[in-house]
N, C-alpha and C positions, 0 to 999 in steps of 0.2 A: 903582499901585492894583490891587487884585485883586477880580475879580468871582467869587464862589464860587457854584457851582451846587448845587442839591439833588442828593443821591446818586442819586435816581431820575430825574433830568432826562434827557430823550430827546435823541438826537443832533440832531434838527431844532430843538429848543429852544436847544441850545448854538450851532448854526450861525446861528440867528436873532440871537442876542446879538452874535456875532462880526461878522455882516454889519452890524448897526446901528452898531457901533463904527466899522467901517471907512467906512461911509457918512457918518459924522460927521467924517471926517478923522483918526481916532485909530489908533494903532498897537496892534493886538491880537494876542496870542499865546496859543494854546491850551495849557494846562498840565494834561494828564491825570494822574491819580494813582489808586492802588488804592482809596482811601477817598473821594475827591472829585475833581471836575473844576473847575478854575478857569481864568479868562481873565485874563491879565496885560495891563495897559495901561501902556505905558512911554514915557518921553521925549517926552510930548505936551504941547503948550501950548494945545491947543484946549479949548473948554468941554466939560465932561462933565456931562450931565444925569442926575445920580444918581437922582432921583425917577422918571424915565422908565425907567431901567434896572431899578430895584427892582420895577417893576410888570410886567416881562416874565416870561413863563412860564418856570419852572425856576430863576429866580434866587433864591438864599437870602440872600446878604448881600454888602456891599461892604466891603473892608478896605483902609485906606490904609497903604501901605508907606513908612516914614519914611527908610529907609537909601538912600544914593545908589546903591548897587549893588542890582540887582533880580534878574537871572537867576541869580546865584550864591547868592542868599540862601535860607535855609530858609523864609522867609515866602512865597516864590514856589514853592519845591520842598521840601516837608517831608521827602520820602523821600530816602535816600542815593542819589547817582548812582554807578553801577558803570561803571568804565572797563575795557575789554578790550584787551589787547595780545597777539595771537596765543596765546590760551589762558590768559594770565596775567590775573588779575582784581584790580583795585584797588577798595577801598571796601566798604561794607556790612558783612556779617559774615564776609567772606572772611579767611583768614589773612593776616597781614602779608606784603607782597611784599619780597623781598630782591634788590636790584640791586647788582652789584659788578663791578669791573674797574679798569683803569688810568686815571689822570687823562688821560694822552695815549697814543695809539697810536704806538709807536716803530718796530716791525717786526712781521712776521708771526710770527716765532718768539716774541717777547715777548708778543704778544697771545694767541696760541694757548695758550701755557703758563699764562698767568693765567686765561684763560677756562675752560680745562679744569679748572684747580684750583678755581676758585670754583663751578663747576657741581657738581663732585664733593662740595664742602662743603655744597651745598644752595641755591645762588643760583638765582633764578628768571629773572633777566635779566642781560644783559651791558651794561656802560657803558664808554664810551671816547671820548676827545676826538680828533677829526680836525682841527678848527679850534680853536685855543686863543687866547682873549683874554688877553693877558699884560700886566702893569703895565709891564714893561720891553720896549722894542723889540728888545733883544738876547737875550731869552729864547726858548726853543724855541716856535715858533708852531704846531706840529703838521704832519702830513703832507698835510693837505688832502684832495683828491679820492682820493688813494691810500689815505689812512687810512679813508675811508668804504668803499672797495672791500674793504679787509682786514676791516673789521668785518662787512660783509655775507658775505664768504667764510667767516670763522670762525664766525659766528653760524649760518649754514646747516649747516656741518659738524657743529657741536655741538647743533644743533636748540634754540637758545635765542634769543629776540628780543633786539634791542639798542636802546639809546637813545643819541643823540649830539647835541651842541649845534650849532645853526645860528647863524651870525653875520651873514649878509648875505642880502638878498632875491635876490642874484645866484645863490645856491646852492639856490633853491627846488626846481628840477627834479631836482637831484642827490639831495636828501633825499626828495623825493616818490617817487622810483623805488627807493630803497634802504633808508631808515630805517624801523624798525617803530614808533618813537616819537621825536618831535622835542623836544629840550630848548631852552627859552628861558632863557638864563642870567641871573644876577643883574644883570649890566651892561646887559642888554637888556630888563629888565622894563618900562621906560618907553618902549621903542621901539615905539610904537603902530602904525606902519606895518608893521613886521616881525610884530607880533602878529596883525594882521588878515590879512596875506598868508599866514602859516603856517596860520592858522585855516581859510582857504579850501581848503587841501589836504585837509581832512577826516580827517587822521591824528590819533591820540592825541598829546597835548602834555603835556610835563612843564614846568611854569612855576615857576621859582625866585624866591624873594622877593629884592627888591633889598637892597643892603647896608644902607641906612638907611630902607627903606620902612616906612610904618605899615601896620597890618592893613588899614585902609580902602584905602590905595593899592594894596596887594597884591591885594585882592579886586576892585578896579576894573580892574586890569590883566587879571584873568581875565574880567571882564565884557566886555572888548573881544573876546575870543575867542568867548564864548558868544553874543554879539550878532551874530556872523557865522554862527551856526547850528551851530557845532562845540561839542558838550557833552562831548566826550571829553578832559577836562582833569584832570590830577593836579597839585596844588599841592606845593611843596617848601619847608619851613623849613630854611634853610641857615646860619642865624646872622646876626646883625646887628652892625654896627660900633658900638662904644661907646668910652668913654675908657679902658677896661681894655686893658693892653698885654701881659699875661702869656699870653694866648691870641689866636689869630687873630681870632675873633669870639665872640659870646655866643649860644649856642643858646637861642632864645626859646621855652621851653616854655609860658609864659603864653599867647602868641599861638597856638601850636599847639592848645592845649586850647580857646581861645576860638573859633578857626576851626572846630573840630569842632562847636561849638554854633551858630555863625552861618551856616555854609555847608554845603551838601549835597555839595560836591566832596570827593573823597578827598585826604588830605594825608600826605606822607611827610616824613622828616627826613634831613638830610645831616650826620652827626656829624663827618665828615672835615674839611669846610670850616669847620665851627663851631669845632673844636678847633685845627686847624692843627698838631697833633702826634699821633702814632699812639697814644701811651699813654693818651690820654683818649677815644679813639673808642669803646671797649667800654662804659665807664660811661655815656657820653652816648647810645649806642644803646639801652641798657636803659631809661634815663630817658625817651627819646622814645616807645618802645613803651608804657611804663607810662602816659604822658600821653595816649595815644590815637592815635599815628601809625599810618597804614595800611601802613607799610613803611619801609625804610631804603635809602639809596643810599650805598655805602661804597667808598672808593678802596683798591684792592688792587694790589700790584706784586710780581713775583717777585724783584726785587732793588731794594728801596726806596733803598738807598744810592747806586745808580747811575741812578735815575729822572731823566728829563729834565724832569719837571714834578711838583711837590708830593710829593717822596719823603718829606719829614718827616712828613706826615700820612697816609701810606699804610701799611696793614697788609701784612705779608708773608703768604704763603699759609698758613703754619703758624698765625699769629695769627688769620687769618680762619677757619680751620678750628676753632680753639678757641672763637671767638665763636659760630659756627653750631652746634657740638656742644653747647654750653651751652644754646642756644635749643632744639635738638631734644630734649635730655634733660629740659628743663623742661616742654615740651609746652604745650598750651593750658590756661590757668587762668582762672577767672572773677575779675574785679577790678571795683572801683568800682561803677558803676551796673548792670552786668550781674548781679552777685551780688545786689544789692538788688532787681533786677527779678524774680528768681525767688522772692524772699520776698514781694514785694508784688503780683506779677502784672502789673506795669506794663511798658511797652515800654522796653528799655534804651536809654541814650543812646550807649553805646559797647560794643564787644565786641572785646577785644584779647587777644593772647597776651603773656605777660611772661617775663622771664628770671629765673633764680634769683638771689637776693640775695647769694649766696656769692661 
C-alpha cells in the first residue's frame, strides 16, 4: 500500500503519518520523490485504518499495490534509480554502460592485456571471474583469492572499476575490501541468504536472472536486496533456458523491455551467455540496446581459442573494437518513446543509444 502525500505537505505532517503507522505496528518506509512524497506500507498483516489515515493532514490518497514485489516496483518508485560505481553511472538518461573482460582470470598477463584492450576500445568497467561456478567439477574453477587480487591490481593500474561474481558467504570480507561491484550469478539468484548478506555490505550489486526464472521471481530476488536497505542494484538479462538447442540460451528481450516498464532499477544485457557463440554477440548486443538496456556485459579474451572458460562465446580484442567502433560512430540517436516525447512534450519512457543497422 502507498500513502501519497500532497506536494505541499510539510515534513512534520509526513512524520506524523509515519509515526501513526509505526504506532499501529505497521512497517512504513518514506519514499521521497521530485514530484511527490509517498509512504510505503509493506509486508504487514496488521489492520490498516484507511479512513483515519485519509483524514490526517497532508495525505492526498491511498494506492493499493497489487504486485508481490514492492520496493523494486515503479508503483513505489516512479523515478529511475541511478546506480553509481566509481564514477560509472547506470540508469536514467545516462549513456549505456559497457562492461567487458574475460570470463575467468587466468593470469596477470592475460588479464592486463584484455583489460587494456577493452579500455582502449571504450569499455567503462572491467569484468572477470575469480570464482567460477562450473557445470563440471573437472572444469577450471578460477584462481579464487588470487584472481580477486589481480583484478584489484589491474583495475587500479588502468583506473577502471571492476565487477566479479561471489559464490559463498565465506568470501564476503574479500569482496567487501576489494570489489567495486559484486555480481550475483544466475545460479545464485535464488540463494536468498547470499543475497541478503551481500546486500548488507552496501556495495553496488549486479544481479543476474536465473536460468529459468520468471520476471516476477527475478524482481522478487532484487526485492530481497532492497529490503535490506541497499538500493544500488543493477539487473542483468543473461538469457533463459528453453527447448532450443542451437544456442546456449535465449536472450529474452520481451522481459527486458517489460522490466523497464515495471521496475525503476537499471537493467543491462549479457549477449555472451545468451548466445554461447561469439558470432551472435554483436547482433544481440545491438538488439538489447535498442530494446532499452542500460548497458552490456560482454566476454572478451585475447586468445579465445586457448581460454580456460567460455572461449566459444568470447570476442577477441579486434572484434570487440569493431563492436565499440560501430557504437561510437553511430552516436546517440533518439528512438522509440524518446523521439515521440519531443513531438508530444511528454516524459519519455526510455532514452537509449542505438547501433547502426549495417
